[in-house]
Backbone bond lengths (Angstrom), bond angles and torsions (degrees), N, CA, C in turn:
res aa  C-N    CA-C-N  psi(-1)  N-CA   C-N-CA  omega(-1)  CA-C   N-CA-C  phi
1 M - - - 1.435 - - 1.529 108.18 -
2 I 1.325 116.66 139.54 1.458 122.34 176.27 1.516 107.58 -102.09
3 Y 1.329 115.57 135.25 1.454 120.38 -177.36 1.514 109.13 -142.22
4 D 1.321 116.76 129.45 1.454 122.19 173.71 1.514 107.97 -115.40
5 A 1.305 117.33 133.33 1.455 121.93 172.93 1.520 107.13 -99.29
6 C 1.322 117.29 133.25 1.460 121.13 -174.89 1.519 111.54 -126.70
7 L 1.311 114.79 148.06 1.456 123.14 173.13 1.514 107.78 -125.74
8 V 1.314 117.08 147.56 1.453 121.00 176.88 1.519 107.81 -87.53
9 G 1.323 116.34 131.47 1.454 120.40 178.38 1.505 110.65 150.07
10 K 1.314 115.20 -176.83 1.463 120.13 177.43 1.517 109.05 -72.30
11 A 1.303 114.92 128.95 1.462 119.84 -178.43 1.523 110.46 -85.85
12 Q 1.293 115.78 136.94 1.452 122.05 170.37 1.519 105.43 -113.56
13 E 1.318 114.53 92.74 1.454 120.01 -173.60 1.522 111.86 -66.77
14 D 1.311 114.35 142.74 1.463 122.54 174.03 1.526 106.53 -148.41
15 P 1.351 116.44 80.66 1.465 120.04 -176.36 1.518 114.03 -53.90
16 S 1.321 118.03 -31.91 1.463 119.64 -179.62 1.524 111.37 -66.44
17 A 1.332 117.29 -23.69 1.468 121.86 178.07 1.528 111.34 -101.01
18 G 1.334 117.26 3.45 1.459 120.30 179.94 1.515 113.46 79.13
19 V 1.328 118.14 19.98 1.466 122.07 179.73 1.525 108.00 -104.85
20 Y 1.319 116.74 124.22 1.449 120.85 -178.04 1.523 109.92 -150.66
21 S 1.327 115.89 164.11 1.463 121.91 178.45 1.521 109.60 -81.45
22 L 1.311 115.29 146.86 1.457 121.08 177.58 1.512 107.62 -140.74
23 L 1.313 117.07 122.17 1.459 121.79 177.37 1.521 108.33 -93.95
24 I 1.312 116.39 121.19 1.464 121.27 178.79 1.517 107.54 -92.86
25 Q 1.320 115.64 118.75 1.457 120.95 -178.54 1.522 110.63 -68.96
26 G 1.313 115.33 146.23 1.462 120.44 176.04 1.514 110.86 -76.78
27 G 1.276 116.69 -174.76 1.449 122.00 179.54 1.515 110.06 135.38
28 L 1.294 115.47 -172.38 1.458 122.52 -177.23 1.530 110.48 -85.09
29 F 1.323 115.42 130.57 1.460 121.55 177.04 1.516 109.32 -128.65
30 A 1.316 116.71 137.59 1.463 121.58 168.10 1.524 105.29 -84.58
31 V 1.331 117.11 130.85 1.461 121.20 -174.85 1.525 109.17 -117.47
32 F 1.322 115.79 129.45 1.461 122.49 -179.82 1.517 108.18 -124.35
33 R 1.326 116.13 121.89 1.471 120.92 -179.71 1.527 108.95 -89.83
34 Y 1.328 115.47 135.58 1.451 122.18 -178.11 1.523 109.31 -130.82
35 T 1.316 116.95 128.95 1.456 122.71 175.60 1.515 107.90 -112.09
36 G 1.310 116.93 120.35 1.460 121.15 179.63 1.512 111.18 151.39
37 D 1.318 114.65 -179.93 1.462 121.13 -179.13 1.521 110.44 -61.31
38 Y 1.330 115.17 148.95 1.462 120.55 -178.18 1.519 112.01 -61.06
39 S 1.309 117.31 -24.82 1.466 120.28 179.88 1.524 111.49 -63.35
40 G 1.316 119.09 -18.86 1.461 122.58 179.78 1.513 114.29 -86.85
41 L 1.334 117.55 -4.74 1.463 119.96 -178.53 1.527 112.64 -63.63
42 E 1.319 116.69 -32.89 1.472 118.87 178.97 1.518 110.75 -59.54
43 E 1.322 117.55 -40.26 1.470 121.19 178.57 1.524 111.48 -63.17
44 V 1.318 117.13 -35.21 1.464 120.68 177.90 1.526 109.63 -64.16
45 F 1.327 116.63 -48.05 1.463 120.10 178.78 1.528 111.46 -59.79
46 V 1.315 117.37 -43.69 1.469 121.26 179.71 1.527 109.89 -60.52
47 A 1.324 117.70 -46.45 1.470 121.30 -179.57 1.526 111.09 -63.31
48 V 1.310 117.44 -40.71 1.467 120.58 -179.57 1.520 110.37 -64.09
49 Y 1.328 117.01 -49.41 1.463 120.32 -176.31 1.532 113.01 -72.14
50 R 1.321 117.72 -36.19 1.473 120.14 -175.96 1.520 113.92 -89.25
51 V 1.323 117.43 -31.36 1.465 120.26 -174.14 1.529 111.81 -109.65
52 W 1.334 116.91 -59.03 1.463 119.65 -173.74 1.523 112.41 -67.12
53 L 1.332 118.62 -51.68 1.465 122.10 -172.50 1.530 113.73 -57.87
54 P 1.334 120.73 -48.11 1.469 119.63 -178.75 1.534 113.91 -62.11
55 M 1.330 117.77 -24.28 1.464 120.94 -177.43 1.531 112.58 -103.64
56 S 1.321 118.06 2.64 1.461 121.58 -168.69 1.527 116.16 -87.02
57 G 1.328 117.59 -23.36 1.460 119.64 -172.02 1.528 112.00 86.07
58 Y 1.340 116.34 9.25 1.458 122.05 178.09 1.517 109.27 -121.12
59 R 1.322 114.96 161.91 1.465 121.44 171.61 1.519 107.78 -131.34
60 L 1.312 115.55 164.43 1.454 120.64 -178.90 1.528 110.93 -70.76
61 R 1.323 115.57 142.48 1.466 121.88 169.06 1.518 108.05 -91.82
62 D 1.331 115.66 164.01 1.459 120.85 178.03 1.527 109.21 -83.22
63 A 1.305 115.67 77.03 1.464 123.14 179.75 1.526 106.79 -155.95
64 P 1.319 117.77 157.84 1.461 118.97 -178.43 1.530 112.52 -76.70
65 A 1.308 115.91 145.51 1.465 121.02 169.58 1.524 107.00 -74.22
66 M 1.331 115.41 155.90 1.468 119.32 -177.09 1.521 110.17 -137.95
67 T 1.296 114.47 158.05 1.460 122.07 171.30 1.519 106.75 -122.78
68 R 1.318 116.11 128.77 1.466 121.01 179.91 1.525 108.49 -114.35
69 L 1.314 115.76 129.43 1.454 121.07 178.27 1.526 108.58 -82.10
70 V 1.328 117.14 118.78 1.459 122.61 179.86 1.525 110.31 -92.27
71 R 1.327 116.06 -43.98 1.470 120.77 179.02 1.521 108.45 -146.46
72 T 1.317 116.56 130.31 1.461 120.08 176.78 1.520 109.39 -75.13
73 G 1.290 115.49 153.85 1.456 120.12 176.11 1.520 110.07 -84.33
74 F 1.326 115.46 146.29 1.457 119.63 177.88 1.515 108.23 -154.59
75 L 1.310 115.62 123.23 1.465 122.17 -178.27 1.526 110.65 52.10
76 W 1.310 118.76 -109.85 1.468 122.16 -175.33 1.529 113.14 -91.46
77 V 1.328 117.88 -4.40 1.464 121.49 -178.43 1.529 108.92 -90.67
78 K 1.327 116.41 123.78 1.465 120.40 -179.80 1.529 110.30 -79.66
79 P 1.328 116.91 145.67 1.462 119.34 177.05 1.522 111.00 -68.82
80 I 1.316 115.18 153.20 1.466 121.78 174.70 1.528 107.31 -120.43
81 S 1.319 115.69 130.06 1.460 122.19 178.94 1.520 109.04 -127.88
82 E 1.316 115.96 157.78 1.467 121.45 171.62 1.516 108.05 -121.08
83 V 1.310 115.93 134.09 1.461 122.83 175.19 1.517 106.45 -100.88
84 L 1.323 117.07 123.19 1.465 123.01 -178.08 1.512 109.05 -112.19
85 I 1.322 116.00 119.70 1.460 122.49 -178.11 1.529 108.38 -112.55
86 P 1.334 118.67 120.75 1.474 120.53 -179.47 1.532 110.16 -72.94
87 V 1.330 116.18 121.89 1.464 120.56 -175.67 1.526 110.82 -134.22
88 E 1.331 114.75 165.42 1.457 122.64 171.50 1.524 107.14 -144.88
89 P 1.327 116.61 150.55 1.465 118.46 -179.66 1.530 111.11 -63.89
90 I 1.299 115.71 146.04 1.470 120.26 173.79 1.513 106.65 -77.96
91 A 1.330 116.42 123.55 1.476 121.08 -176.28 1.498 111.70 -74.15
């Protein structure tokens, strides 16, 4: 699996350390909010691709899917994440 971790801000590239700038293209994304441990994110992706997408009237765009951290978990508070799937309407 390939995974990039991203931060918003001015990039200070250091290719020798694997740090580089990445421009995320805009466009239409289907957004799914998930509350729970990060280990459950895989189930969200599976449900989106196997259940929601075939019935949605959308298809995937040629762009990476993303996960955005909305709230970190701490003690009794569960983390909140958003899964962003790049889509376009089926013509």
